[in-house]
C-alpha positions in Angstrom: 6.1 34.4 44.0 4.9 37.5 42.7 1.6 38.2 43.0 0.3 41.6 41.4 -2.7 43.6 42.6 -4.2 46.4 40.8 -7.0 48.8 41.5 -8.7 51.5 39.7 -7.0 54.8 40.3 -9.7 56.5 42.0 -10.0 53.8 44.6 -6.2 53.7 45.7 -5.9 54.9 49.5 -9.5 54.1 49.9 -9.4 50.2 49.8 -7.8 48.2 52.3 -4.9 46.0 50.5 -4.6 42.3 50.5 -2.3 41.0 53.0 -0.1 37.7 53.5 -2.1 35.8 55.4 0.4 35.4 58.2 0.0 39.1 59.1 -3.7 38.6 59.2 -4.1 36.0 62.1 -6.8 36.5 64.4 -6.5 38.2 67.8 -7.9 35.1 69.4 -5.0 32.9 68.2 -2.7 35.5 69.3 -3.9 35.5 72.7 -5.0 31.9 73.3 -3.0 30.1 75.7 -0.4 27.2 74.5 -2.1 24.7 77.2 -5.7 24.2 78.8 -6.8 22.0 81.6 -8.8 18.8 80.5 -11.3 17.9 83.3 -11.6 14.4 81.7 -7.6 13.3 81.4 -7.2 15.6 84.6 -3.9 17.1 83.1 -3.3 19.9 81.0 -3.0 19.4 76.9 -1.5 21.3 74.6 -3.8 23.3 72.5 -4.3 24.1 68.5 -1.7 26.9 69.1 0.9 24.2 69.2 -0.2 22.4 66.2 2.1 23.9 63.4 -0.3 22.7 60.2 -3.0 24.4 62.1 -1.2 27.7 62.2 0.6 27.2 59.0 -2.9 26.6 57.0 -4.0 29.8 58.5 -0.6 31.7 57.6 -0.2 30.6 54.1 -1.3 32.6 50.9 -2.9 36.0 51.3 -6.5 37.3 52.8 -8.6 39.6 50.8 -10.3 42.1 52.7 -13.9 43.6 52.9 -13.9 46.9 51.0 -16.0 49.0 53.4 -17.7 48.8 56.7 -20.8 46.8 56.4 -23.4 46.8 59.0 -26.3 44.0 59.4 -29.4 45.2 61.0 -32.6 43.2 61.1 -31.3 40.9 58.0 -30.8 44.0 55.9 -27.0 45.3 54.9 -26.5 48.9 55.1 -23.2 50.9 54.2 -21.8 54.3 53.8 -19.3 54.1 50.8 -20.2 55.2 47.5 -17.3 56.1 45.3 -18.6 58.0 42.1 -18.6 56.4 38.8 -15.4 57.1 36.9 -13.9 56.1 33.3 -12.2 53.2 34.9 -15.3 50.8 34.1 -18.7 49.9 34.3 -18.1 47.8 37.7 -20.4 48.2 40.7 -19.3 50.1 43.9 -21.2 48.3 46.4 -18.9 46.4 48.7 -21.4 43.5 49.3 -24.2 41.7 46.9 -26.6 39.0 47.2 -27.1 35.8 45.3 -30.6 34.3 45.2 -30.7 30.9 47.1 -32.1 29.1 44.3 -28.4 28.9 42.9 -27.9 26.4 45.4 -30.8 24.1 45.1 -29.4 20.6 44.7 -26.5 21.3 46.6 -25.8 20.7 50.8 -25.4 24.5 50.8 -29.0 25.0 50.1 -30.8 26.5 53.3 -34.1 28.8 52.3 -33.3 30.6 55.6 -29.5 31.3 54.9 -28.7 34.3 52.3 -26.0 33.5 50.1 -23.9 37.3 49.5 -21.1 38.1 47.4 -18.2 40.0 48.9 -17.1 42.4 46.1 -13.4 42.8 45.2 -11.9 45.7 43.7 -8.5 44.5 42.9 -7.5 42.5 39.9 -5.0 39.5 40.5 -2.4 38.4 38.5 -0.2 35.3 38.8 2.8 33.9 36.8 1.9 31.9 33.9 0.8 28.1 34.7 -0.6 29.0 38.5 -4.2 29.3 39.7 -5.7 30.7 42.7 -7.7 28.6 45.2 -10.1 31.0 47.1 -11.6 29.7 50.0 -13.1 30.7 53.5 -10.4 32.1 55.7 -9.2 28.9 57.3 -10.0 27.9 60.6 -12.2 31.2 61.0 -15.8 29.8 62.1 -15.8 32.8 64.2 -16.8 35.0 61.0 -20.7 35.1 60.6 -20.4 33.9 57.1 -18.6 31.0 55.2 -17.1 31.9 52.0 -17.5 29.3 49.3 -14.2 27.6 47.6 -13.4 28.3 43.9 -10.5 28.0 41.6 -9.5 30.8 39.3 -7.0 30.7 36.2 -5.5 33.9 37.6 -2.5 33.7 34.9 -5.0 34.5 32.2 -7.8 36.1 34.2 -5.5 39.0 35.0 -7.7 42.0 33.9 -11.1 40.8 35.6 -12.3 41.2 39.3 -12.7 38.1 41.4 -15.4 38.2 43.9 -16.1 36.2 46.8 -19.5 34.1 47.3 -20.5 33.3 50.7 -22.9 31.7 52.9 -24.2 33.9 56.0 -24.2 31.4 58.8 -25.2 33.6 61.7 -28.9 34.7 61.4 -28.7 36.8 64.6 -25.7 38.6 63.9 -26.5 42.4 64.6 -23.4 44.8 64.2 -20.8 45.9 61.9 -18.1 43.8 59.9 -15.2 46.6 59.6 -13.5 47.3 56.4 -10.4 45.0 56.2 -12.2 42.0 57.6 -10.8 39.0 55.6 -13.5 37.6 53.4 -11.1 35.1 51.5 -7.9 33.4 51.8 -6.1 32.7 48.4 -3.6 30.3 47.7 -1.6 30.0 44.6 -1.5 26.3 43.2 0.4 25.2 40.0 -1.9 23.9 37.3 -0.3 20.6 36.3 -1.6 17.1 36.2 -0.8 14.8 39.0 0.5 11.2 39.1 -0.5 9.4 42.1 1.5 6.4 43.0 0.5 4.2 45.9 3.3 1.9 47.1 4.0 -0.2 50.1 6.6 1.1 52.9 10.2 -0.6 52.4 13.8 0.1 52.4 14.7 3.8 53.1 11.0 5.0 53.2 10.3 2.3 55.8 13.6 3.1 58.0 12.2 7.0 57.6 8.8 6.2 58.8 10.1 4.1 61.7 12.5 6.9 62.7 9.6 9.5 62.5 6.9 7.5 64.4 9.8 7.1 67.3 10.5 10.7 67.2 7.0 11.7 67.6 6.2 9.0 70.6 9.5 10.1 72.6 8.5 14.0 72.9 5.9 16.7 71.8 7.2 19.0 68.9 8.9 16.6 67.0 7.2 17.9 63.9 8.2 21.4 64.5 11.9 20.6 65.3 12.4 18.0 62.6 10.4 18.7 59.6 8.9 22.1 59.5 9.7 24.6 56.8 8.7 27.9 58.0 7.5 30.4 55.4 9.5 33.4 54.3 7.9 36.8 55.0 
């Protein structure tokens, strides 16, 4: 699938570019061990690094980056990034904005002591006809001091506007810098079509396949990876 990103020409070369999620895997995943000792069981167990669905979910789609370094100090955000106004449009230049907490009243997200921020994006995103864009928190990235909210954008029609990413700030003790390029959202193109849900008993060929799969999983670890995993193309 061809996904087209466009930015105002004066920002080209200044903005970090979106990247395939598989190229933005965190260092902790790259360096973690494949196994770890379990004190209760008394032997080594496989870590999530050996779980293909866990890693594949982190590798799917693309990551949208933070536009500039943002420092949080004493509950306030600071940045040194101010591209000047140009004829490209009236969009703001701040890399981060703030929502009011009252917008979350009545939802489980509401926390009077937690800020809801908006990571500003300066790339338009265009998908082929019939496709929408599921935007969510970078998958399995609990290490980030925020939690991006999930939204669905019809990115085949909304091709000339900027999609921003609201998030709840989850680490009140954070004091430091979020560097430019930090992934603030993971986006996955999804087909926009109705689903037909069919629930059926296992029988015939489906039952035989089920029994064979269960046997393979019980006999040796890694059956999913060997037998049915489809590796994403670069």
